[in-house]
VMD Tcl script that builds the backbone (N, CA, C; Angstrom):
set m [mol new atoms 459]
animate dup $m
set s [atomselect $m all]
$s set {name element resname resid chain x y z} {
  {N N MET 1 A 0.834 -1.171 -0.001}
  {CA C MET 1 A 0.004 -0.001 0.001}
  {C C MET 1 A 0.886 1.240 0.005}
  {N N GLU 2 A 0.527 2.221 -0.814}
  {CA C GLU 2 A 1.326 3.414 -0.915}
  {C C GLU 2 A 1.170 4.266 0.343}
  {N N ALA 3 A 2.262 4.963 0.720}
  {CA C ALA 3 A 2.279 5.718 1.958}
  {C C ALA 3 A 1.286 6.874 1.953}
  {N N HIS 4 A 1.065 7.514 0.796}
  {CA C HIS 4 A 0.187 8.660 0.754}
  {C C HIS 4 A -1.304 8.287 0.699}
  {N N GLU 5 A -1.599 7.025 0.518}
  {CA C GLU 5 A -2.981 6.568 0.466}
  {C C GLU 5 A -3.572 6.540 1.869}
  {N N GLN 6 A -4.820 6.971 1.978}
  {CA C GLN 6 A -5.506 6.894 3.260}
  {C C GLN 6 A -5.809 5.438 3.547}
  {N N ARG 7 A -5.499 5.002 4.753}
  {CA C ARG 7 A -5.736 3.620 5.136}
  {C C ARG 7 A -7.224 3.450 5.409}
  {N N LEU 8 A -7.840 2.481 4.759}
  {CA C LEU 8 A -9.269 2.228 4.855}
  {C C LEU 8 A -9.468 0.891 5.555}
  {N N SER 9 A -10.462 0.816 6.406}
  {CA C SER 9 A -10.775 -0.452 7.062}
  {C C SER 9 A -12.185 -0.870 6.679}
  {N N THR 10 A -12.513 -2.113 6.956}
  {CA C THR 10 A -13.869 -2.570 6.679}
  {C C THR 10 A -14.869 -1.781 7.523}
  {N N SER 11 A -14.462 -1.333 8.701}
  {CA C SER 11 A -15.336 -0.489 9.528}
  {C C SER 11 A -15.648 0.816 8.827}
  {N N ASP 12 A -14.650 1.392 8.137}
  {CA C ASP 12 A -14.875 2.628 7.403}
  {C C ASP 12 A -15.899 2.421 6.287}
  {N N VAL 13 A -15.759 1.321 5.557}
  {CA C VAL 13 A -16.692 1.036 4.474}
  {C C VAL 13 A -18.096 0.853 5.031}
  {N N ALA 14 A -18.206 0.130 6.133}
  {CA C ALA 14 A -19.506 -0.110 6.748}
  {C C ALA 14 A -20.118 1.193 7.232}
  {N N ALA 15 A -19.302 2.114 7.738}
  {CA C ALA 15 A -19.810 3.379 8.272}
  {C C ALA 15 A -20.386 4.255 7.174}
  {N N THR 16 A -19.942 4.093 5.948}
  {CA C THR 16 A -20.462 4.930 4.870}
  {C C THR 16 A -21.887 4.598 4.519}
  {N N SER 17 A -22.375 3.452 4.944}
  {CA C SER 17 A -23.748 3.073 4.608}
  {C C SER 17 A -24.574 2.777 5.839}
  {N N VAL 18 A -24.249 3.421 6.958}
  {CA C VAL 18 A -24.976 3.173 8.199}
  {C C VAL 18 A -26.450 3.486 8.065}
  {N N ASP 19 A -26.786 4.646 7.479}
  {CA C ASP 19 A -28.192 5.014 7.352}
  {C C ASP 19 A -28.962 3.994 6.533}
  {N N ARG 20 A -28.391 3.560 5.411}
  {CA C ARG 20 A -29.054 2.565 4.583}
  {C C ARG 20 A -29.174 1.255 5.346}
  {N N GLY 21 A -28.145 0.915 6.139}
  {CA C GLY 21 A -28.185 -0.322 6.925}
  {C C GLY 21 A -29.292 -0.296 7.945}
  {N N ILE 22 A -29.496 0.852 8.570}
  {CA C ILE 22 A -30.571 0.979 9.552}
  {C C ILE 22 A -31.919 0.782 8.872}
  {N N GLU 23 A -32.104 1.396 7.691}
  {CA C GLU 23 A -33.350 1.214 6.964}
  {C C GLU 23 A -33.566 -0.261 6.621}
  {N N ASP 24 A -32.505 -0.939 6.163}
  {CA C ASP 24 A -32.614 -2.347 5.822}
  {C C ASP 24 A -32.948 -3.190 7.042}
  {N N GLU 25 A -32.288 -2.879 8.187}
  {CA C GLU 25 A -32.565 -3.624 9.406}
  {C C GLU 25 A -34.020 -3.469 9.821}
  {N N GLN 26 A -34.546 -2.256 9.707}
  {CA C GLN 26 A -35.929 -2.019 10.068}
  {C C GLN 26 A -36.860 -2.792 9.134}
  {N N ARG 27 A -36.554 -2.782 7.846}
  {CA C ARG 27 A -37.383 -3.494 6.882}
  {C C ARG 27 A -37.326 -4.996 7.154}
  {N N PHE 28 A -36.111 -5.519 7.401}
  {CA C PHE 28 A -35.981 -6.948 7.655}
  {C C PHE 28 A -36.692 -7.323 8.951}
  {N N ALA 29 A -36.645 -6.441 9.950}
  {CA C ALA 29 A -37.337 -6.713 11.209}
  {C C ALA 29 A -38.840 -6.809 10.961}
  {N N ARG 30 A -39.370 -5.928 10.109}
  {CA C ARG 30 A -40.793 -5.988 9.782}
  {C C ARG 30 A -41.108 -7.294 9.067}
  {N N ASP 31 A -40.238 -7.693 8.131}
  {CA C ASP 31 A -40.475 -8.922 7.386}
  {C C ASP 31 A -40.439 -10.135 8.316}
  {N N ASP 32 A -39.479 -10.114 9.282}
  {CA C ASP 32 A -39.362 -11.221 10.208}
  {C C ASP 32 A -40.542 -11.292 11.164}
  {N N ALA 33 A -41.153 -10.149 11.432}
  {CA C ALA 33 A -42.265 -10.108 12.370}
  {C C ALA 33 A -43.570 -10.570 11.732}
  {N N ALA 34 A -43.588 -10.734 10.408}
  {CA C ALA 34 A -44.808 -11.179 9.729}
  {C C ALA 34 A -45.188 -12.576 10.230}
  {N N PRO 35 A -46.469 -12.800 10.437}
  {CA C PRO 35 A -46.881 -14.102 10.940}
  {C C PRO 35 A -46.600 -15.198 9.920}
  {N N GLU 36 A -46.137 -16.323 10.439}
  {CA C GLU 36 A -45.860 -17.457 9.556}
  {C C GLU 36 A -47.151 -18.165 9.223}
  {N N GLN 37 A -47.222 -18.610 7.978}
  {CA C GLN 37 A -48.377 -19.374 7.569}
  {C C GLN 37 A -47.931 -20.815 7.364}
  {N N THR 38 A -48.765 -21.732 7.783}
  {CA C THR 38 A -48.410 -23.131 7.599}
  {C C THR 38 A -48.795 -23.548 6.196}
  {N N ALA 39 A -47.912 -24.253 5.545}
  {CA C ALA 39 A -48.127 -24.667 4.166}
  {C C ALA 39 A -48.535 -26.133 4.117}
  {N N MET 40 A -49.307 -26.431 3.135}
  {CA C MET 40 A -49.689 -27.810 2.897}
  {C C MET 40 A -48.480 -28.534 2.349}
  {N N PRO 41 A -48.375 -29.859 2.511}
  {CA C PRO 41 A -47.213 -30.603 2.015}
  {C C PRO 41 A -46.958 -30.368 0.520}
  {N N GLU 42 A -48.024 -30.268 -0.291}
  {CA C GLU 42 A -47.837 -30.042 -1.728}
  {C C GLU 42 A -47.182 -28.687 -1.989}
  {N N GLN 43 A -47.636 -27.680 -1.207}
  {CA C GLN 43 A -47.082 -26.330 -1.373}
  {C C GLN 43 A -45.618 -26.302 -0.965}
  {N N THR 44 A -45.280 -27.011 0.098}
  {CA C THR 44 A -43.899 -27.065 0.551}
  {C C THR 44 A -43.008 -27.698 -0.517}
  {N N ALA 45 A -43.463 -28.795 -1.115}
  {CA C ALA 45 A -42.696 -29.458 -2.160}
  {C C ALA 45 A -42.512 -28.547 -3.366}
  {N N GLU 46 A -43.584 -27.825 -3.737}
  {CA C GLU 46 A -43.492 -26.895 -4.864}
  {C C GLU 46 A -42.503 -25.784 -4.573}
  {N N ARG 47 A -42.527 -25.275 -3.364}
  {CA C ARG 47 A -41.598 -24.207 -2.977}
  {C C ARG 47 A -40.154 -24.715 -3.021}
  {N N GLU 48 A -39.927 -25.922 -2.532}
  {CA C GLU 48 A -38.583 -26.475 -2.548}
  {C C GLU 48 A -38.074 -26.650 -3.978}
  {N N GLN 49 A -38.942 -27.128 -4.881}
  {CA C GLN 49 A -38.552 -27.275 -6.280}
  {C C GLN 49 A -38.265 -25.926 -6.905}
  {N N ALA 50 A -39.104 -24.947 -6.606}
  {CA C ALA 50 A -38.880 -23.602 -7.142}
  {C C ALA 50 A -37.567 -23.026 -6.609}
  {N N GLY 51 A -37.299 -23.267 -5.324}
  {CA C GLY 51 A -36.044 -22.792 -4.730}
  {C C GLY 51 A -34.839 -23.436 -5.382}
  {N N THR 52 A -34.932 -24.729 -5.679}
  {CA C THR 52 A -33.840 -25.431 -6.348}
  {C C THR 52 A -33.617 -24.862 -7.749}
  {N N ARG 53 A -34.716 -24.594 -8.476}
  {CA C ARG 53 A -34.584 -23.989 -9.810}
  {C C ARG 53 A -33.950 -22.617 -9.734}
  {N N GLU 54 A -34.363 -21.818 -8.727}
  {CA C GLU 54 A -33.779 -20.475 -8.565}
  {C C GLU 54 A -32.296 -20.562 -8.233}
  {N N GLN 55 A -31.917 -21.509 -7.368}
  {CA C GLN 55 A -30.511 -21.659 -7.022}
  {C C GLN 55 A -29.697 -22.076 -8.241}
  {N N THR 56 A -30.239 -22.979 -9.054}
  {CA C THR 56 A -29.542 -23.424 -10.249}
  {C C THR 56 A -29.387 -22.263 -11.232}
  {N N ALA 57 A -30.461 -21.494 -11.424}
  {CA C ALA 57 A -30.403 -20.343 -12.322}
  {C C ALA 57 A -29.405 -19.315 -11.809}
  {N N ALA 58 A -29.407 -19.090 -10.500}
  {CA C ALA 58 A -28.479 -18.116 -9.932}
  {C C ALA 58 A -27.036 -18.603 -10.077}
  {N N HIS 59 A -26.828 -19.897 -9.856}
  {CA C HIS 59 A -25.489 -20.459 -10.016}
  {C C HIS 59 A -25.035 -20.318 -11.460}
  {N N ASP 60 A -25.920 -20.604 -12.418}
  {CA C ASP 60 A -25.582 -20.454 -13.835}
  {C C ASP 60 A -25.216 -19.015 -14.161}
  {N N ALA 61 A -25.998 -18.062 -13.633}
  {CA C ALA 61 A -25.729 -16.647 -13.900}
  {C C ALA 61 A -24.385 -16.257 -13.303}
  {N N THR 62 A -24.088 -16.780 -12.100}
  {CA C THR 62 A -22.817 -16.461 -11.472}
  {C C THR 62 A -21.661 -17.055 -12.264}
  {N N ALA 63 A -21.841 -18.278 -12.723}
  {CA C ALA 63 A -20.785 -18.941 -13.477}
  {C C ALA 63 A -20.506 -18.203 -14.790}
  {N N GLU 64 A -21.534 -17.613 -15.397}
  {CA C GLU 64 A -21.377 -16.916 -16.658}
  {C C GLU 64 A -20.930 -15.479 -16.476}
  {N N ALA 65 A -20.936 -14.982 -15.251}
  {CA C ALA 65 A -20.610 -13.590 -15.006}
  {C C ALA 65 A -19.160 -13.307 -15.302}
  {N N GLY 66 A -18.936 -12.103 -15.741}
  {CA C GLY 66 A -17.567 -11.678 -16.010}
  {C C GLY 66 A -16.865 -11.299 -14.720}
  {N N PRO 67 A -15.618 -10.881 -14.856}
  {CA C PRO 67 A -14.860 -10.490 -13.660}
  {C C PRO 67 A -15.448 -9.221 -13.038}
  {N N LEU 68 A -15.292 -9.111 -11.734}
  {CA C LEU 68 A -15.798 -7.940 -11.024}
  {C C LEU 68 A -14.848 -6.757 -11.162}
  {N N LEU 69 A -13.570 -7.055 -11.361}
  {CA C LEU 69 A -12.553 -6.016 -11.482}
  {C C LEU 69 A -11.751 -6.251 -12.751}
  {N N PRO 70 A -11.125 -5.203 -13.277}
  {CA C PRO 70 A -10.254 -5.395 -14.439}
  {C C PRO 70 A -9.137 -6.384 -14.104}
  {N N GLU 71 A -8.703 -7.131 -15.123}
  {CA C GLU 71 A -7.695 -8.178 -14.912}
  {C C GLU 71 A -6.418 -7.631 -14.278}
  {N N ALA 72 A -5.972 -6.448 -14.703}
  {CA C ALA 72 A -4.749 -5.865 -14.145}
  {C C ALA 72 A -4.910 -5.595 -12.648}
  {N N ASP 73 A -6.084 -5.081 -12.258}
  {CA C ASP 73 A -6.336 -4.826 -10.841}
  {C C ASP 73 A -6.362 -6.135 -10.057}
  {N N GLU 74 A -6.992 -7.132 -10.644}
  {CA C GLU 74 A -7.080 -8.432 -9.967}
  {C C GLU 74 A -5.687 -9.025 -9.766}
  {N N THR 75 A -4.838 -8.928 -10.761}
  {CA C THR 75 A -3.472 -9.451 -10.662}
  {C C THR 75 A -2.715 -8.735 -9.551}
  {N N ASP 76 A -2.843 -7.404 -9.516}
  {CA C ASP 76 A -2.183 -6.607 -8.486}
  {C C ASP 76 A -2.699 -6.981 -7.097}
  {N N LEU 77 A -4.006 -7.124 -6.976}
  {CA C LEU 77 A -4.601 -7.461 -5.680}
  {C C LEU 77 A -4.141 -8.839 -5.199}
  {N N ARG 78 A -4.067 -9.794 -6.125}
  {CA C ARG 78 A -3.588 -11.136 -5.733}
  {C C ARG 78 A -2.134 -11.086 -5.259}
  {N N ALA 79 A -1.321 -10.281 -5.934}
  {CA C ALA 79 A 0.089 -10.145 -5.525}
  {C C ALA 79 A 0.186 -9.510 -4.144}
  {N N ARG 80 A -0.639 -8.484 -3.913}
  {CA C ARG 80 A -0.633 -7.837 -2.603}
  {C C ARG 80 A -1.089 -8.793 -1.521}
  {N N TRP 81 A -2.092 -9.635 -1.842}
  {CA C TRP 81 A -2.573 -10.616 -0.862}
  {C C TRP 81 A -1.464 -11.621 -0.527}
  {N N GLU 82 A -0.767 -12.099 -1.537}
  {CA C GLU 82 A 0.326 -13.054 -1.306}
  {C C GLU 82 A 1.397 -12.443 -0.407}
  {N N GLU 83 A 1.716 -11.164 -0.627}
  {CA C GLU 83 A 2.722 -10.476 0.174}
  {C C GLU 83 A 2.253 -10.375 1.630}
  {N N ILE 84 A 0.984 -10.048 1.833}
  {CA C ILE 84 A 0.436 -9.950 3.178}
  {C C ILE 84 A 0.486 -11.304 3.866}
  {N N GLN 85 A 0.070 -12.315 3.160}
  {CA C GLN 85 A 0.037 -13.661 3.731}
  {C C GLN 85 A 1.448 -14.134 4.099}
  {N N THR 86 A 2.404 -13.824 3.264}
  {CA C THR 86 A 3.779 -14.220 3.523}
  {C C THR 86 A 4.319 -13.495 4.752}
  {N N ARG 87 A 3.957 -12.250 4.932}
  {CA C ARG 87 A 4.432 -11.437 6.040}
  {C C ARG 87 A 3.801 -11.825 7.375}
  {N N PHE 88 A 2.755 -12.627 7.361}
  {CA C PHE 88 A 2.034 -12.992 8.575}
  {C C PHE 88 A 2.957 -13.620 9.619}
  {N N VAL 89 A 3.868 -14.462 9.189}
  {CA C VAL 89 A 4.765 -15.173 10.113}
  {C C VAL 89 A 5.586 -14.196 10.944}
  {N N ASP 90 A 6.095 -13.145 10.291}
  {CA C ASP 90 A 6.950 -12.193 10.988}
  {C C ASP 90 A 6.180 -11.117 11.752}
  {N N ASP 91 A 5.018 -10.745 11.258}
  {CA C ASP 91 A 4.252 -9.665 11.883}
  {C C ASP 91 A 2.751 -9.917 11.695}
  {N N PRO 92 A 2.204 -10.848 12.497}
  {CA C PRO 92 A 0.797 -11.234 12.311}
  {C C PRO 92 A -0.184 -10.071 12.460}
  {N N ARG 93 A 0.036 -9.220 13.434}
  {CA C ARG 93 A -0.904 -8.111 13.662}
  {C C ARG 93 A -0.935 -7.187 12.443}
  {N N ARG 94 A 0.210 -6.815 11.958}
  {CA C ARG 94 A 0.288 -5.923 10.807}
  {C C ARG 94 A -0.317 -6.611 9.572}
  {N N ALA 95 A -0.096 -7.900 9.429}
  {CA C ALA 95 A -0.643 -8.630 8.296}
  {C C ALA 95 A -2.169 -8.609 8.322}
  {N N VAL 96 A -2.754 -8.785 9.502}
  {CA C VAL 96 A -4.216 -8.743 9.624}
  {C C VAL 96 A -4.736 -7.337 9.350}
  {N N GLU 97 A -4.044 -6.321 9.843}
  {CA C GLU 97 A -4.442 -4.936 9.563}
  {C C GLU 97 A -4.385 -4.657 8.063}
  {N N ASP 98 A -3.315 -5.117 7.416}
  {CA C ASP 98 A -3.165 -4.901 5.974}
  {C C ASP 98 A -4.212 -5.697 5.185}
  {N N ALA 99 A -4.531 -6.886 5.667}
  {CA C ALA 99 A -5.562 -7.698 5.001}
  {C C ALA 99 A -6.912 -6.991 5.092}
  {N N ASP 100 A -7.217 -6.422 6.257}
  {CA C ASP 100 A -8.456 -5.686 6.433}
  {C C ASP 100 A -8.495 -4.481 5.497}
  {N N ALA 101 A -7.393 -3.774 5.400}
  {CA C ALA 101 A -7.329 -2.601 4.522}
  {C C ALA 101 A -7.485 -3.004 3.056}
  {N N LEU 102 A -6.882 -4.114 2.665}
  {CA C LEU 102 A -6.996 -4.589 1.285}
  {C C LEU 102 A -8.437 -4.969 0.956}
  {N N VAL 103 A -9.074 -5.710 1.847}
  {CA C VAL 103 A -10.463 -6.114 1.643}
  {C C VAL 103 A -11.364 -4.869 1.601}
  {N N ALA 104 A -11.140 -3.928 2.500}
  {CA C ALA 104 A -11.931 -2.704 2.511}
  {C C ALA 104 A -11.766 -1.929 1.216}
  {N N GLY 105 A -10.547 -1.883 0.691}
  {CA C GLY 105 A -10.296 -1.187 -0.565}
  {C C GLY 105 A -11.030 -1.839 -1.727}
  {N N VAL 106 A -11.036 -3.160 -1.753}
  {CA C VAL 106 A -11.755 -3.874 -2.811}
  {C C VAL 106 A -13.246 -3.623 -2.692}
  {N N MET 107 A -13.776 -3.689 -1.456}
  {CA C MET 107 A -15.185 -3.448 -1.243}
  {C C MET 107 A -15.560 -2.033 -1.681}
  {N N LYS 108 A -14.710 -1.072 -1.355}
  {CA C LYS 108 A -14.975 0.316 -1.738}
  {C C LYS 108 A -14.967 0.457 -3.255}
  {N N SER 109 A -14.004 -0.156 -3.900}
  {CA C SER 109 A -13.903 -0.084 -5.356}
  {C C SER 109 A -15.149 -0.678 -6.014}
  {N N LEU 110 A -15.586 -1.817 -5.516}
  {CA C LEU 110 A -16.783 -2.450 -6.063}
  {C C LEU 110 A -18.019 -1.578 -5.821}
  {N N ALA 111 A -18.132 -1.046 -4.614}
  {CA C ALA 111 A -19.283 -0.176 -4.291}
  {C C ALA 111 A -19.278 1.064 -5.178}
  {N N GLU 112 A -18.114 1.623 -5.425}
  {CA C GLU 112 A -18.029 2.800 -6.284}
  {C C GLU 112 A -18.446 2.468 -7.718}
  {N N GLY 113 A -18.068 1.283 -8.187}
  {CA C GLY 113 A -18.478 0.861 -9.531}
  {C C GLY 113 A -19.983 0.738 -9.660}
  {N N PHE 114 A -20.611 0.139 -8.651}
  {CA C PHE 114 A -22.062 0.004 -8.667}
  {C C PHE 114 A -22.721 1.385 -8.536}
  {N N ALA 115 A -22.171 2.238 -7.685}
  {CA C ALA 115 A -22.736 3.580 -7.493}
  {C C ALA 115 A -22.630 4.391 -8.779}
  {N N GLN 116 A -21.524 4.248 -9.481}
  {CA C GLN 116 A -21.343 4.989 -10.733}
  {C C GLN 116 A -22.365 4.532 -11.778}
  {N N ALA 117 A -22.566 3.223 -11.885}
  {CA C ALA 117 A -23.539 2.705 -12.845}
  {C C ALA 117 A -24.954 3.190 -12.491}
  {N N ARG 118 A -25.261 3.189 -11.209}
  {CA C ARG 118 A -26.579 3.671 -10.773}
  {C C ARG 118 A -26.753 5.153 -11.058}
  {N N GLU 119 A -25.706 5.931 -10.806}
  {CA C GLU 119 A -25.772 7.370 -11.071}
  {C C GLU 119 A -26.008 7.643 -12.546}
  {N N GLN 120 A -25.412 6.836 -13.414}
  {CA C GLN 120 A -25.629 7.006 -14.850}
  {C C GLN 120 A -27.094 6.781 -15.208}
  {N N LEU 121 A -27.673 5.717 -14.656}
  {CA C LEU 121 A -29.092 5.437 -14.920}
  {C C LEU 121 A -29.964 6.565 -14.352}
  {N N GLU 122 A -29.685 6.985 -13.118}
  {CA C GLU 122 A -30.472 8.047 -12.501}
  {C C GLU 122 A -30.313 9.357 -13.267}
  {N N GLY 123 A -29.126 9.586 -13.813}
  {CA C GLY 123 A -28.897 10.787 -14.609}
  {C C GLY 123 A -29.774 10.796 -15.849}
  {N N GLN 124 A -29.882 9.632 -16.481}
  {CA C GLN 124 A -30.749 9.509 -17.652}
  {C C GLN 124 A -32.202 9.766 -17.265}
  {N N TRP 125 A -32.626 9.206 -16.137}
  {CA C TRP 125 A -34.000 9.399 -15.678}
  {C C TRP 125 A -34.261 10.863 -15.379}
  {N N SER 126 A -33.319 11.521 -14.691}
  {CA C SER 126 A -33.549 12.913 -14.297}
  {C C SER 126 A -33.573 13.847 -15.502}
  {N N ARG 127 A -32.905 13.475 -16.591}
  {CA C ARG 127 A -32.939 14.276 -17.817}
  {C C ARG 127 A -34.170 13.941 -18.662}
  {N N GLY 128 A -34.992 13.026 -18.160}
  {CA C GLY 128 A -36.199 12.650 -18.886}
  {C C GLY 128 A -35.939 11.661 -20.011}
  {N N GLU 129 A -34.734 11.129 -20.045}
  {CA C GLU 129 A -34.403 10.144 -21.090}
  {C C GLU 129 A -35.018 8.799 -20.731}
  {N N ASP 130 A -35.371 8.094 -21.758}
  {CA C ASP 130 A -35.937 6.760 -21.561}
  {C C ASP 130 A -34.788 5.771 -21.409}
  {N N VAL 131 A -34.789 5.029 -20.316}
  {CA C VAL 131 A -33.785 3.986 -20.099}
  {C C VAL 131 A -34.409 2.687 -20.588}
  {N N GLY 132 A -33.750 2.065 -21.526}
  {CA C GLY 132 A -34.291 0.860 -22.122}
  {C C GLY 132 A -34.346 -0.312 -21.155}
  {N N THR 133 A -35.316 -1.150 -21.381}
  {CA C THR 133 A -35.468 -2.352 -20.557}
  {C C THR 133 A -34.222 -3.204 -20.606}
  {N N GLU 134 A -33.573 -3.254 -21.747}
  {CA C GLU 134 A -32.356 -4.065 -21.863}
  {C C GLU 134 A -31.248 -3.513 -20.964}
  {N N ASP 135 A -31.114 -2.185 -20.894}
  {CA C ASP 135 A -30.105 -1.592 -19.993}
  {C C ASP 135 A -30.416 -1.936 -18.538}
  {N N LEU 136 A -31.690 -1.879 -18.195}
  {CA C LEU 136 A -32.101 -2.211 -16.833}
  {C C LEU 136 A -31.907 -3.692 -16.539}
  {N N ARG 137 A -32.172 -4.534 -17.521}
  {CA C ARG 137 A -31.989 -5.975 -17.357}
  {C C ARG 137 A -30.516 -6.289 -17.107}
  {N N VAL 138 A -29.636 -5.660 -17.866}
  {CA C VAL 138 A -28.193 -5.882 -17.696}
  {C C VAL 138 A -27.753 -5.405 -16.305}
  {N N ALA 139 A -28.263 -4.255 -15.878}
  {CA C ALA 139 A -27.917 -3.746 -14.550}
  {C C ALA 139 A -28.384 -4.712 -13.466}
  {N N LEU 140 A -29.623 -5.208 -13.603}
  {CA C LEU 140 A -30.139 -6.127 -12.601}
  {C C LEU 140 A -29.359 -7.438 -12.611}
  {N N GLN 141 A -28.969 -7.908 -13.767}
  {CA C GLN 141 A -28.171 -9.134 -13.839}
  {C C GLN 141 A -26.832 -8.937 -13.143}
  {N N ARG 142 A -26.247 -7.761 -13.291}
  {CA C ARG 142 A -24.963 -7.480 -12.642}
  {C C ARG 142 A -25.143 -7.506 -11.120}
  {N N TYR 143 A -26.209 -6.860 -10.634}
  {CA C TYR 143 A -26.492 -6.911 -9.207}
  {C C TYR 143 A -26.711 -8.353 -8.732}
  {N N ARG 144 A -27.492 -9.095 -9.488}
  {CA C ARG 144 A -27.804 -10.472 -9.097}
  {C C ARG 144 A -26.539 -11.316 -9.046}
  {N N SER 145 A -25.700 -11.191 -10.047}
  {CA C SER 145 A -24.451 -11.939 -10.091}
  {C C SER 145 A -23.584 -11.614 -8.891}
  {N N PHE 146 A -23.448 -10.329 -8.607}
  {CA C PHE 146 A -22.627 -9.919 -7.470}
  {C C PHE 146 A -23.220 -10.432 -6.155}
  {N N PHE 147 A -24.518 -10.306 -6.019}
  {CA C PHE 147 A -25.213 -10.765 -4.827}
  {C C PHE 147 A -24.989 -12.276 -4.605}
  {N N GLN 148 A -25.146 -13.034 -5.665}
  {CA C GLN 148 A -24.947 -14.483 -5.569}
  {C C GLN 148 A -23.509 -14.813 -5.201}
  {N N ARG 149 A -22.565 -14.090 -5.758}
  {CA C ARG 149 A -21.152 -14.301 -5.416}
  {C C ARG 149 A -20.919 -14.022 -3.926}
  {N N LEU 150 A -21.518 -12.959 -3.419}
  {CA C LEU 150 A -21.370 -12.652 -2.000}
  {C C LEU 150 A -21.912 -13.767 -1.123}
  {N N LEU 151 A -23.080 -14.273 -1.489}
  {CA C LEU 151 A -23.703 -15.313 -0.677}
  {C C LEU 151 A -22.971 -16.640 -0.756}
  {N N SER 152 A -22.292 -16.891 -1.875}
  {CA C SER 152 A -21.615 -18.176 -2.016}
  {C C SER 152 A -20.179 -18.133 -1.546}
  {N N ALA 153 A -19.690 -16.953 -1.181}
  {CA C ALA 153 A -18.294 -16.819 -0.767}
  {C C ALA 153 A -18.081 -17.407 0.619}
}
mol reanalyze $m
mol bondsrecalc $m
mol representation Tube
mol addrep $m
């Protein structure tokens, strides 16, 4: 990591979305508080089959997804990770701090990429431009692919 770069931690990344996290927690709490309904055995079997189909489709989409970062960035990040891992023996605390900073930097980079794509779409909407369904489909597929990767990691 370069000396002039601000050191970022996963806590810093998490702090940037605290308000959104609170909204999500409140929404999830409402969803969790919804009364459970008992399903008939046929309905349960249908739901399980539908869930399996969705998992297969999501896995296929993830497998077909392109890289999240440019190849050059990925190569650099892997080299930095190897250096951190190698240094663990001599300075475990510093290695863990550096690993946290590296992960936070990747998370920030990914979040910025998604934010930039969203801003472009919102910019088109605010100018009254029509955003094509295909553009929205591609955006949603990118979100879905990333989401599935996060859950399977």
